[in-house]
N, CA and C atoms as a LAMMPS dump frame, in Angstrom:
ITEM: TIMESTEP
0
ITEM: NUMBER OF ATOMS
276
ITEM: BOX BOUNDS ff ff ff
-5.0000000000000000e+02 5.0000000000000000e+02
-5.0000000000000000e+02 5.0000000000000000e+02
-5.0000000000000000e+02 5.0000000000000000e+02
ITEM: ATOMS id mol type element x y z
1 1 1 N 394.257 -0.007 176.113
2 1 2 C 393.009 0.34 175.446
3 1 3 C 392.524 -0.907 174.708
4 2 1 N 391.259 -1.241 174.905
5 2 2 C 390.721 -2.414 174.232
6 2 3 C 389.219 -2.294 174.039
7 3 1 N 388.7 -3.079 173.125
8 3 2 C 387.27 -3.183 172.856
9 3 3 C 386.782 -4.403 173.614
10 4 1 N 385.792 -4.199 174.474
11 4 2 C 385.296 -5.313 175.268
12 4 3 C 383.789 -5.308 175.394
13 5 1 N 383.243 -6.486 175.641
14 5 2 C 381.803 -6.651 175.864
15 5 3 C 381.605 -7.112 177.295
16 6 1 N 380.718 -6.442 178.023
17 6 2 C 380.45 -6.768 179.418
18 6 3 C 379.574 -8.021 179.48
19 7 1 N 380.08 -9.055 180.126
20 7 2 C 379.349 -10.316 180.256
21 7 3 C 378.563 -10.392 181.557
22 8 1 N 379.132 -9.858 182.635
23 8 2 C 378.482 -9.923 183.944
24 8 3 C 379.093 -8.867 184.848
25 9 1 N 378.385 -8.556 185.914
26 9 2 C 378.931 -7.637 186.904
27 9 3 C 378.56 -8.131 188.286
28 10 1 N 379.43 -7.794 189.242
29 10 2 C 379.211 -8.224 190.621
30 10 3 C 379.776 -7.173 191.556
31 11 1 N 379.022 -6.799 192.553
32 11 2 C 379.472 -5.862 193.565
33 11 3 C 380.325 -6.614 194.566
34 12 1 N 381.567 -6.157 194.767
35 12 2 C 382.498 -6.789 195.703
36 12 3 C 383.048 -5.685 196.6
37 13 1 N 382.515 -5.598 197.812
38 13 2 C 382.954 -4.541 198.725
39 13 3 C 382.621 -3.167 198.158
40 14 1 N 383.639 -2.323 198.029
41 14 2 C 383.438 -0.977 197.51
42 14 3 C 383.816 -0.864 196.036
43 15 1 N 383.82 -1.987 195.35
44 15 2 C 384.151 -2.012 193.927
45 15 3 C 383.138 -2.862 193.17
46 16 1 N 383.073 -2.63 191.871
47 16 2 C 382.278 -3.481 190.998
48 16 3 C 383.244 -4.229 190.108
49 17 1 N 383.034 -5.543 190.021
50 17 2 C 383.877 -6.383 189.171
51 17 3 C 383.06 -6.764 187.938
52 18 1 N 383.586 -6.401 186.775
53 18 2 C 382.936 -6.73 185.516
54 18 3 C 383.708 -7.857 184.841
55 19 1 N 382.988 -8.865 184.373
56 19 2 C 383.608 -9.884 183.541
57 19 3 C 383.489 -9.386 182.11
58 20 1 N 384.612 -9.293 181.426
59 20 2 C 384.657 -8.675 180.108
60 20 3 C 385.232 -9.652 179.083
61 21 1 N 384.556 -9.747 177.957
62 21 2 C 385.099 -10.479 176.817
63 21 3 C 385.931 -9.481 176.015
64 22 1 N 387.212 -9.751 175.889
65 22 2 C 388.098 -8.855 175.142
66 22 3 C 387.901 -9.144 173.659
67 23 1 N 387.341 -8.175 172.942
68 23 2 C 387.061 -8.342 171.518
69 23 3 C 388.283 -7.995 170.672
70 24 1 N 388.963 -6.9 171.037
71 24 2 C 390.149 -6.485 170.283
72 24 3 C 391.007 -5.565 171.146
73 25 1 N 392.273 -5.907 171.32
74 25 2 C 393.18 -4.976 172.008
75 25 3 C 393.653 -3.926 171.005
76 26 1 N 393.684 -2.675 171.418
77 26 2 C 394.15 -1.606 170.543
78 26 3 C 395.558 -1.164 170.936
79 27 1 N 395.74 -0.983 172.2
80 27 2 C 397.025 -0.508 172.699
81 27 3 C 397.198 -1.124 174.073
82 28 1 N 398.274 -1.827 174.279
83 28 2 C 398.428 -2.494 175.566
84 28 3 C 399.886 -2.584 175.974
85 29 1 N 400.098 -2.462 177.249
86 29 2 C 401.443 -2.633 177.801
87 29 3 C 401.632 -4.036 178.34
88 30 1 N 400.537 -4.652 178.743
89 30 2 C 400.606 -6.032 179.222
90 30 3 C 399.565 -6.84 178.444
91 31 1 N 399.835 -8.103 178.21
92 31 2 C 398.929 -8.918 177.385
93 31 3 C 397.567 -9.125 178.059
94 32 1 N 396.549 -9.221 177.234
95 32 2 C 395.202 -9.512 177.702
96 32 3 C 394.797 -10.884 177.195
97 33 1 N 393.974 -11.577 177.974
98 33 2 C 393.425 -12.848 177.525
99 33 3 C 392.005 -12.601 177.025
100 34 1 N 391.353 -13.617 176.504
101 34 2 C 390.04 -13.42 175.882
102 34 3 C 388.962 -12.985 176.875
103 35 1 N 389.132 -13.339 178.141
104 35 2 C 388.205 -12.884 179.19
105 35 3 C 389.022 -12.333 180.341
106 36 1 N 388.631 -11.162 180.774
107 36 2 C 389.327 -10.492 181.873
108 36 3 C 388.292 -9.976 182.862
109 37 1 N 388.749 -9.701 184.081
110 37 2 C 387.931 -8.987 185.055
111 37 3 C 388.395 -7.541 185.057
112 38 1 N 387.449 -6.633 184.999
113 38 2 C 387.705 -5.204 185.069
114 38 3 C 387.128 -4.714 186.382
115 39 1 N 387.952 -4.083 187.194
116 39 2 C 387.533 -3.598 188.507
117 39 3 C 387.313 -2.096 188.445
118 40 1 N 386.194 -1.64 189.022
119 40 2 C 385.857 -0.216 189.029
120 40 3 C 385.464 0.17 190.445
121 41 1 N 386.193 1.128 191.057
122 41 2 C 385.789 1.602 192.386
123 41 3 C 384.406 2.244 192.303
124 42 1 N 383.575 2.019 193.307
125 42 2 C 382.227 2.587 193.295
126 42 3 C 382.247 4.101 193.449
127 43 1 N 383.386 4.663 193.796
128 43 2 C 383.512 6.116 193.9
129 43 3 C 383.934 6.739 192.574
130 44 1 N 384.197 5.899 191.577
131 44 2 C 384.653 6.376 190.274
132 44 3 C 383.522 7.141 189.587
133 45 1 N 383.855 8.233 188.954
134 45 2 C 382.882 8.991 188.181
135 45 3 C 382.727 8.443 186.777
136 46 1 N 383.125 7.199 186.575
137 46 2 C 383.069 6.557 185.262
138 46 3 C 381.619 6.324 184.853
139 47 1 N 381.359 6.271 183.562
140 47 2 C 379.989 5.961 183.14
141 47 3 C 379.613 4.538 183.529
142 48 1 N 378.332 4.331 183.771
143 48 2 C 377.856 2.997 184.137
144 48 3 C 378.016 2.061 182.944
145 49 1 N 378.528 0.877 183.204
146 49 2 C 378.697 -0.129 182.166
147 49 3 C 377.562 -1.13 182.324
148 50 1 N 376.906 -1.469 181.229
149 50 2 C 375.769 -2.385 181.32
150 50 3 C 376.109 -3.737 180.71
151 51 1 N 375.53 -4.772 181.268
152 51 2 C 375.751 -6.124 180.751
153 51 3 C 375.287 -6.204 179.306
154 52 1 N 376.088 -6.827 178.466
155 52 2 C 375.783 -6.957 177.043
156 52 3 C 376.295 -5.796 176.212
157 53 1 N 376.658 -4.705 176.857
158 53 2 C 377.158 -3.526 176.141
159 53 3 C 378.603 -3.703 175.714
160 54 1 N 378.961 -3.06 174.614
161 54 2 C 380.342 -3.086 174.129
162 54 3 C 380.932 -1.695 174.292
163 55 1 N 382.188 -1.655 174.747
164 55 2 C 382.826 -0.392 175.094
165 55 3 C 384.272 -0.37 174.622
166 56 1 N 384.768 0.839 174.453
167 56 2 C 386.203 1.06 174.327
168 56 3 C 386.645 1.441 175.734
169 57 1 N 387.599 0.69 176.277
170 57 2 C 388.011 0.861 177.668
171 57 3 C 389.503 1.17 177.754
172 58 1 N 389.828 2.21 178.476
173 58 2 C 391.22 2.536 178.742
174 58 3 C 391.418 2.366 180.246
175 59 1 N 392.017 1.26 180.593
176 59 2 C 392.25 0.939 181.992
177 59 3 C 393.727 0.638 182.167
178 60 1 N 394.137 0.439 183.398
179 60 2 C 395.549 0.136 183.63
180 60 3 C 395.678 -1.129 184.455
181 61 1 N 396.786 -1.78 184.277
182 61 2 C 397.102 -2.969 185.065
183 61 3 C 397.558 -2.48 186.431
184 62 1 N 396.955 -2.988 187.484
185 62 2 C 397.309 -2.594 188.847
186 62 3 C 397.912 -3.788 189.558
187 63 1 N 399.146 -3.646 189.998
188 63 2 C 399.825 -4.675 190.783
189 63 3 C 400.226 -4.027 192.102
190 64 1 N 399.825 -4.639 193.218
191 64 2 C 400.167 -4.037 194.511
192 64 3 C 401.647 -4.263 194.842
193 65 1 N 402.117 -3.634 195.9
194 65 2 C 403.536 -3.696 196.263
195 65 3 C 404.004 -5.11 196.608
196 66 1 N 403.106 -5.924 197.137
197 66 2 C 403.469 -7.29 197.507
198 66 3 C 403.39 -8.25 196.314
199 67 1 N 402.908 -7.754 195.183
200 67 2 C 402.717 -8.563 193.961
201 67 3 C 401.751 -9.726 194.188
202 68 1 N 400.782 -9.51 195.092
203 68 2 C 399.762 -10.527 195.336
204 68 3 C 398.454 -10.185 194.623
205 69 1 N 398.371 -8.991 194.081
206 69 2 C 397.164 -8.531 193.408
207 69 3 C 397.555 -8.018 192.032
208 70 1 N 396.967 -8.591 190.995
209 70 2 C 397.27 -8.211 189.624
210 70 3 C 395.941 -8.156 188.892
211 71 1 N 395.469 -6.96 188.6
212 71 2 C 394.151 -6.818 187.986
213 71 3 C 394.076 -5.607 187.083
214 72 1 N 393.019 -5.543 186.299
215 72 2 C 392.784 -4.401 185.414
216 72 3 C 391.835 -3.459 186.141
217 73 1 N 392.239 -2.206 186.263
218 73 2 C 391.507 -1.226 187.061
219 73 3 C 391.117 -0.032 186.201
220 74 1 N 389.847 0.333 186.257
221 74 2 C 389.35 1.53 185.589
222 74 3 C 389.161 2.586 186.66
223 75 1 N 389.967 3.633 186.613
224 75 2 C 389.91 4.682 187.622
225 75 3 C 389.272 5.933 187.052
226 76 1 N 389.18 6.983 187.89
227 76 2 C 388.616 8.251 187.442
228 76 3 C 389.298 8.767 186.185
229 77 1 N 390.602 8.596 186.079
230 77 2 C 391.335 9.07 184.909
231 77 3 C 391.209 8.134 183.72
232 78 1 N 390.514 7.021 183.901
233 78 2 C 390.343 6.05 182.829
234 78 3 C 389.318 6.514 181.81
235 79 1 N 389.039 5.658 180.869
236 79 2 C 388.177 6.021 179.755
237 79 3 C 387.265 4.85 179.445
238 80 1 N 385.983 5.117 179.36
239 80 2 C 385.015 4.085 178.986
240 80 3 C 383.909 4.763 178.196
241 81 1 N 383.732 4.305 176.961
242 81 2 C 382.636 4.856 176.169
243 81 3 C 382.082 3.765 175.273
244 82 1 N 380.828 3.902 174.888
245 82 2 C 380.237 2.871 174.03
246 82 3 C 381.047 2.691 172.749
247 83 1 N 381.218 1.438 172.341
248 83 2 C 381.959 1.108 171.14
249 83 3 C 381.082 1.371 169.928
250 84 1 N 381.692 1.882 168.872
251 84 2 C 381.005 2.079 167.597
252 84 3 C 381.909 1.519 166.502
253 85 1 N 381.369 1.226 165.327
254 85 2 C 382.21 0.72 164.234
255 85 3 C 383.363 1.664 163.871
256 86 1 N 383.252 2.929 164.208
257 86 2 C 384.334 3.892 163.944
258 86 3 C 385.635 3.451 164.616
259 87 1 N 385.546 2.947 165.847
260 87 2 C 386.731 2.494 166.567
261 87 3 C 387.395 1.32 165.857
262 88 1 N 386.597 0.467 165.222
263 88 2 C 387.168 -0.664 164.506
264 88 3 C 388.053 -0.18 163.349
265 89 1 N 387.622 0.838 162.671
266 89 2 C 388.433 1.399 161.571
267 89 3 C 389.71 2.036 162.1
268 90 1 N 389.626 2.659 163.284
269 90 2 C 390.813 3.314 163.855
270 90 3 C 391.832 2.311 164.335
271 91 1 N 391.392 1.107 164.75
272 91 2 C 392.296 0.102 165.292
273 91 3 C 393.117 -0.623 164.25
274 92 1 N 392.814 -0.435 162.992
275 92 2 C 393.544 -1.137 161.928
276 92 3 C 394.827 -0.46 161.572
């Protein structure tokens, strides 16, 4: 779970790749760097993320069986909602 700002988006095949500035990690199993790519399948029922918008994102690290693919993936079971100052108070 982290607070991020969408910097750019690009359609890649059947997925959308978002470039995200990581503003604050809240809960993480693997470390995040200041800029990450967030991948969203176009079939995901997730809310649309807009460039410049800030969100609280609950995504998971996806590593394939061959360990050749390591990325952050927002799936149907994931969570994305607009960030508000309330989340900042909860993260402390």
